[in-house]
N, C-alpha and C positions, 0 to 999 in steps of 0.2 A: 547621587543617582538623578539624572535629568532626562525625563522622558521626551522633553521638547528637543533634545539633541538629534532625535531621529525623525523629526518633522521637517516639512518643506513648505515652500510658499504655495505649492499646488495642493498640499494636503496637510492640515494642521492636527491630524489625529495620529496617535501612536498605537501600535498593536503589541499586546503583551500575551505571550503564549506559554501555557503550562502544559507540557506534554505528559500524558499518562498520569493524570492527577491522582488517580487511586493509589499510586505507589508513593506519594509524598508523605512525609511525616505528619503526624497529627498537629504539630506546632505550626506547620505551614498552613494547614487548613484553617486553623484558628486565626492566623494572621489575615487570611483571605476573607474571613467574615467581615472584618473592619473595612477592607479594601472594597468589597462588593457592596457594603452598606453605605459607607460615607465617602468612598473614593479617595481615601487618604491612608498613608502608612507612615508611622513614626519609626525612625531608625534608631540604632543604638546611641548615636551621638545627639539624639533629641531633634534631629532635623526631620522635616516632613516631606513626603513624596506625594504629589497631587496626581490622581488618576482620572480627573474629570474629563480630560480630552483623550482618553484611552479606550480602546476596545479590548476586552479581556476574553481570551479563548481558552477553554479547558478541553483537552482531548482525553479519551479513556477507552479502554478495551473491555469495560465492564459489560457483562452479558453476552460476550462473544460466543462462548460455548453454547449457551442456551439458544442463541439466535441460530447457530449452526444446526442444532438439533431441531429447531423449528422448521428450518428449510429442508432437513432430511429426517423427519420423525421416524422412530422405530415402529415397526409394524404393530398396529393395535394400541399404541401408546400415544399420549398427548402431553406436551410439556405443561407443568403445573401453572406457569404464568399465563397461559392462554386458554385454560379450560373453559372459561366463561365467555370467550370471544365468539361471536356469531361466525358460523362457517363461511358466510359470504364475504367477510371482510378481506381486504387485499393483503398480500404478503407484507407489503411495506408497513401497513398499519399494525400487523401482528408483531413485526420486528420492533417497531417503535415502542409498543407496550412492554415487550420483554426488556428492552434497553432501559426504559424509564424505571421499571420495577427494580432492575439491578442497581441503578444509581441510588434509588431510595433505600435499598438495603444497606448500601455502603456508607452513605453520608447522612449526617444528622439533618432533621427537617429544616432547622434554621439556615443550614448551608444550602440545601436544595432550593429553598424558597427565595434565595438571593440570585438565583440563576434566571436570567430573563428568557432564554430560549434554549431548547435542546434539539439538536439535529441528529438523526440516526442515519449513518451511512449504509446504503444498501449493498448487498453482495454484488460483485461483478458478474454480469451475464456473459454468455458465450461470445457474443459480438465484441464486448469490451475486452475480453481476454485475448481474442484474436488480434485486435488493434494493438494491444500492448506488445504481443509477440512480433507483429509487423514492425513496430517501432524499434524493437531490439535487433531484428534482422537488418533493418535499414541502417541502424546505427553502426552495426558491424561492418556493413559495406562501406559506409562513409569513412570509418576508421581505417579500413584497408586502403581505400583510395588516397587518403591523406598521408598515411605512413609509407606506402609503397610507391606512390606516384605512377610512373609508366610501367612499373613491374606489377601493378595491381591486377586483380582478376575478379570475376563475378561469382558471387555465392548464390546458389539456387537451393531453396528449401521448399520442396513441393508439399501439397496439401496433406498427404498421409504422414509425412515427417513432422509437419507442424502439429497435427493432431497428437502425435506421440509426445512432442515437447509439452503440449498443453496438458496432457494426462499426467505427465511426470512432474510438471512444475506448477500446477495450480490445484486449488482445493476450495471447497465451500468455506472452511474455517479460516484459511490463511490467504485466500485470494491468489494474487500473482507474486507473492513474496519470494517463492522458491524458483520462479521462472528464470531469473537471471543466472542463478547457480546451475540450473538445468542446462541453459544455453552454454554456459562455460564448460560444463562437463562433456556434453555430447556434440557440440559444434566448435567452440573456440579452441579447446585443448587439442583435438585431432587436427584442426586446421593449422594451429601453430606448429605442430610437429612436422607437418608436410612442408610448411614454409621454411622451417629451419633446415630441413633436409634438401631443400631446393628442388622439390618434386612437382611444383606447380608452375607451369609456364605462364608468362605474362599474357593477359587478354584471354585466358582460358576460362571455362566455366566449371566450377567445383560444385557438384551436386551431392546433396545429403539424402540418401535413399533409406527407407525403413528396411531393416534387416528382416529376413524371413522369419526369424524367431520373434520379432516384434518387441525385442528388448533393447535394441541399440540401433544406431544409425551407421550406415556404411558411407564412407567418403569416396566419391567417384570423380577424380579430376578429369576434365574433358581432354586435356592433353598433358602428358607427363614430360617434364624436361629430360633431356638425354643425360 
């Protein structure tokens, strides 16, 4: 294992990522104690791996549910982790306290003390979610232009339809994780069916309007092919 294999002349640091570290076996956490302390790891063949020129990142979902409850507390209740927090503190600070408390409950003190810095990701706000949806709509348009060429058409998703997609595909707890699946169900699948049937004329505008029921989107091609 040679970490310097991923280094370059411009950057002599390597990045080592452990995703969702809370799911790792206890044996891995014990190995990391030595890595985080002495920046070395002895392998089974007695060779040594040097981490002195490495940045080690650990990601985790610990405290996610508590943080979601903190953002949307039940009426008259307060999460236990923040009962002693002054009411004037920012939401970001409250979420940080919840996250750090969850980490300390999960990992031993000697492991936590070897972590130099903890960063708490904040929940996506409405503006950020709208930007993510815009990127997905734009990506769909670019895909159509690339695949269909001169037979391509324009996709129009107005504001009310976008609000519907955001309601269905986003949440405080999971952010925008479901948005791509929601786009696939309500936009891409109906669109693919119309393309397969040859019902969309080149250079036309296909509009996705919110149905009167508010539960689905209606696909309205600007011009239907004969």
